[in-house]
N, C-alpha and C positions, 0 to 999 in steps of 0.2 A: 625553770618556770614551774611552780607548784600549781597543780590543779586545785580548784576550790571545790568544797563539798565532797560528796562521795566519789571515790576513785573507781572508774569503770575498768573492767578487764579489757585490755587492748589485745589485738591479734598480732602475732609475731610478724606477719606479712606486712603490716601497716606501721610497725613501731618506728621505723626510720624515716617515715615520710615527713614529719614536721620537726625533726631535730634541728636546732639552730646551727648555723655554720660558725662554730667557735672551737678553737683548739687550745690546749688539748682537751679531749673528752675522755674522762675516766669513767668506765662502766663497772659497777660492782654488783655481783650476784648476791641477793639478800634472801636468807631463809630463816632467820630468827635464831640460828645456832651460835655457839661461842665462836666457831670458826668463821661463820658469816660475819659476825660483828668484828672479828679481827681483820677481815677483808675490808669492811667499812672504815675501820680506823686507818688502815694503810691508804686507802683511796682518798679519804678526807685529808690526811696529812700531806699527801701528794698535791692535791688541789690547793690547799692552804699555802704550801711552800712555793709551788711552781706556777700556780695560776690554772685557769681553765674552768671546766664545769664538771660537777659530780652527778652521775646518773645512777640512782639506786633502783634495781630491778628485781622484782619478785615474780617468778614464773609459776603459773598455775598449769600444771601438766594436764593437757586435755584428756589423757588416758584416765585421769582420776574422775572425770565426769561420768564415765560408765565403767566402773571398776569391776574387779573380779567377782565371781559368784553372783553376778547380776545386781550388785549393789550400786545404786546411782547416787553420786555425791551432789549435794546442793551447791550450785555455782556460787550462790551468795555467801555460803559458809566459807568456801575456799577464798573468795574475794576478800571477805572480812579478815581472814587470817593473813592474807597478803598485805592488806592495808595496815594491819597491826604491826607486822614485821617491818614494813617500810617506815612507819612512824617511829619505831624504836631506833632504826638505823639513822633516820634523819636527825633525831634528837642527839644521837652520839656525834654526828657530823657537826651540828651546831655547837655542841659543847667544845669541840676541838677547834672551833674558830672559823669554820667555813661560812661565808655569808649566805643567808637564806636564798638570795636571788641567784646563787650559783649551784643550788641543789635542786634536782628534779627527781621525782619518784614515779614509777610505773608498775602496775600489775598487768602482766602480759599472759595471754593464753598460749600455751605451747610447751613443749618439753624444755627443761632448763638448758640442755645442750643446744637445741635448735634456736632458742631465743637469744642466748649469748653469742652463738655463731652468727646470727643475723646482725646483731648489734656490732660485732667486731668489724663489720664492713665500714662503719663510720667512726669507730672508737680509736683512740690512740693507745689505750691499754685496757685490758679486762682484768679484774681482780676477783678471785673467788676463794672460798674456804676449801681446805683440803678434804675434810670429811665433816659430816654433820650427824653424829650419833644421837644428838638431842634436838635437832632442828625440825622445823615444820615439814612433815612428809619426807624428811631426810633427803632433800633434793640434791645436795652437792656431795655425794659419795663418789667412790672411785670411778665408776663407769662414766658419770657425768664429767668429771674432771678430765678424763682421757678424751672424751668426745669433744669437749671445748678446745682442748689443746690441739687435737688433730685437725679440727675444722676452722680454727680461728684465722682471720685475716690480719690480726694485729698481735703484738706480744701479749702473753697471758702470765699474770703473776698468781701463783698458787701459794696460799699461806695457811698456817694452822695456829689456833690459839694455844693448843696444848704444847706443841713443839717449839713455838716461837713467841714466848710470853714477853720478851723484851722488845721495846719499840725498835723498829728498823732504823739504823743509822748510828748506833752506838759502837759497833765493832770497827768501823772505818776501814773495812776491807770488803771488796767485792770479789767473788770467785767466778771463774768461767771454766767449764769443762770442754775440752777440745778433743776432736779426733783428727784424723789425717786427711779428711776429704776437702776438695777445693771450696765447698760451700761455707767453710769456716770463716771466711772473711767477714761476712755480715754478722755472724755471731760475735766475733771478737770486736767488731766495730760497736755493737750494742753494749758489750761489756765495758769498753772504754767510756762510752757515753754515760753509763750508769755510774761508773767510778767518778767521773767528773761531776755528775749531778750530786752525788752524796759526798763529794770532797774526800774521797777514799782512795786507798791504794788498790791495786789489782793483782790477783794471783791467777795466772794462766796455767791450768793443770791438764796434763795428759798422762793417763795411766795405760801402760802397755800390758795387756793380759798375756803372761807367759803361756806357752802351749801346755795344755793339761790333758789328762786322759792317757790310757795305756797305748793308744794308737797315734798320739800326737808326736810330731818330730821334735825332739828335745834340742834346745839351743845351748851351745857352749857359753860360758861366761863372756868370752870375747865377742861372740856373735851377738849376744844380747846387748852388750855395751855398745857395739857398733850400731845396732838398730836404734837404741836410745839416743845416741849422739846424732844420728842422722835426723831423727824426729825433732830433737831439741833445736838443731840448726834451722830446720824449716819453720818451726813455730817462732823462733826468735826473729827470723827475717821478716815474717808476716807482721809480728807485733811491732817491730821497728818502723815499718812503713805506715802502720795505722797510728802509732804513737805520735807521729809528727803533727797530727791534727789535734792532739790532746797533750800539750807540753807540760801541763801541771800534774798529770797522772803518773805516779810512780808505779812501776810494775815489775814483776819477776815471773820467770818461766820455770815451771816445775814439771819434769818428766821423770816418771818412775816406772819400775816393773812391778805391777800389782793389779789386782782386780779393780776395774774402774769404779764399781759401786762402793767397794770398801774404802778406796782412797777418797772419793768425793764425799761420802757420808761422814767419814772420819774428820775431814777438814771443814765440813759445813757449819759446825758449831761456832767457828771463828769468823763466819761471813755474815754480812748484812743481807746478801742475796747471792744465789748461785745461778749464773746465766747458762742456759743450755740451748743449743739449736736443734731443731727437729726437721727431718726431711731436707730436701735440697742440699744434700751434702752434710747434714748434721746427724745427730743420733736418730734412730728409729724409735717409734713408740712401743718398744719391746720391754724386756725385763729391766734394763738399766734405768730408763726414764720412769717407769712405773715404780721401781724400787726406790728411786730418789724421791718421788712424790709421796711415798709412804714413810720414808725413814729420815730424810734430810732434816737437819736441825736449824735450817734457815729457810726463808721463802725461796721458791724457784721462779725465776723469770725465764719463760720459755718462748723462743722466737722461731720464726720460719725463715 
């Protein structure tokens, strides 16, 4: 539902109060950058293909209203910038075929991480650009992406215009990075779901980091192969049980001895998306996930 006339700045505490009950709800962070527009393109194509509603959100960071060195920013100037960014995003969504009555725009007062975290409570998917070196106030740079991923209540797709110039869906392969924690079931379930949605095959990848450093206990080739075989068997058993619910999805399990970030970054150029689970048995928001957010050559779909 598009607001008429001038769009007022809403507060992040109130933004979810009048959202319509309609699923799926795709929320896209808008900041005027190339990465932000790439996120809009993905969100719009998702709504156009699978239905639901597209919500385009520009966050006006309240810290900007009383900036450093005593400089006070005019709220109206920031609001107008947000309205302009939203208008550009909406125009792109309309060009991509999303009906106007399924597009909603909001300018919201609050930090981008806080605003999107709040909206994740009612959204089915959050989409945001990976970095914004040319965007309005550079809102969606690394710290914001990490904040959104760590606090989101729904899956988050992180995408980059520079690294992912080709429309998602052309590779016909979804990847999923796995570790050996029990919480991997939900991550793998999401990966099968995405592979079915995009009518793609699925690569299930686990990279076992061999011991490194002068004090690390070295493994013999036989011991290493034994570990790889054990891990491969466990992942195959889990995949087989989940695959019963997705009979049309072809998949394969890849277990190698390598650095996880090297393996996943190297494979990412052949994926439409790489699914990762964080916390609850998934990967932590440490060097691996941050490294993939910076270097992966496909969108990252991060779940909890």
